[in-house]
Structure formats: structure tokens, C-alpha cells
C-alpha positions in Angstrom: 1.5 16.7 1.1 0.5 16.8 -2.6 -1.5 13.9 -4.0 0.8 11.7 -6.1 -1.2 8.5 -6.5 -3.8 7.7 -9.1 -6.9 5.6 -8.7 -5.6 2.4 -10.2 -2.5 2.6 -7.9 -4.7 3.0 -4.8 -7.0 0.1 -5.7 -4.0 -2.2 -6.3 -2.5 -1.3 -3.0 -5.8 -1.9 -1.2 -6.2 -5.3 -2.8 -2.6 -6.3 -1.9 -3.2 -5.2 1.7 -6.5 -7.2 1.9 -4.9 -10.3 0.5 -1.9 -10.1 2.9 -4.3 -9.6 5.8 -6.4 -12.5 4.8 -3.3 -14.8 4.4 -2.0 -13.7 7.8 -5.2 -14.2 9.7 -6.0 -17.5 8.0 -2.6 -18.8 9.1 -1.1 -19.3 5.7 1.7 -16.9 6.4 3.0 -16.6 9.9 6.0 -15.8 12.1 8.4 -12.9 11.3 7.6 -12.9 7.6 3.9 -12.6 8.4 4.4 -9.7 10.7 6.6 -7.9 8.2 4.1 -8.4 5.4 1.3 -7.3 7.7 3.1 -4.0 8.5 3.8 -3.5 4.8 0.1 -4.1 4.1 -0.7 -1.4 6.7 1.6 1.0 5.0 0.0 0.3 1.7 -3.4 0.9 3.2 -2.4 4.1 4.8 -0.7 5.5 1.7 -3.7 4.6 -0.4 -6.1 6.3 2.0 -4.1 9.6 1.9 -3.2 9.3 -1.8 0.4 10.1 -1.0 3.5 7.9 -1.2 6.8 9.3 0.1 8.9 7.0 -2.1 7.1 8.4 -5.2 8.3 11.9 -4.1 11.9 10.7 -3.8 11.9 9.0 -7.2 9.8 11.7 -8.9 6.9 9.4 -9.8 3.4 10.7 -10.1 0.5 8.4 -11.1 -2.4 10.8 -10.6 -3.9 12.9 -13.4 -3.9 16.2 -11.5 -1.8 19.0 -12.9 
């Protein structure tokens, strides 16, 4: 896996994951929608940790500055 995510992209994904987790555990979002959003937040967190997004590879997007 080559790195294809930049720093700003990683920070945005981590913030979105944190907000969704807070909303779920505070009870603001619940049910099926809450679980789906929590799983999506987990995917965002995982992809930001490894700096690789499979969808970016499919669409040819690269947000990092490495050559």
C-alpha cells in the first residue's frame, strides 16, 4: 500500500470520526443510522491511521505531497 492521503485529509477524517462517535454515545444519533455512521467513522479512523484510502486508488486521487 502506497500512502495516498495528506495531512489535512487525515485530520478531517479523524475529526469526523470523533464527532460521529460523540453523537452516537451521547444518544443524539441512534438505531440503524447510528450504527452505520459509527462503522463509517471506524473506517475513516482506520484509513487515516494507515494513510491509505482504497477509493482514492480507484479514482486516481492522491492528496499527499510525496512523489
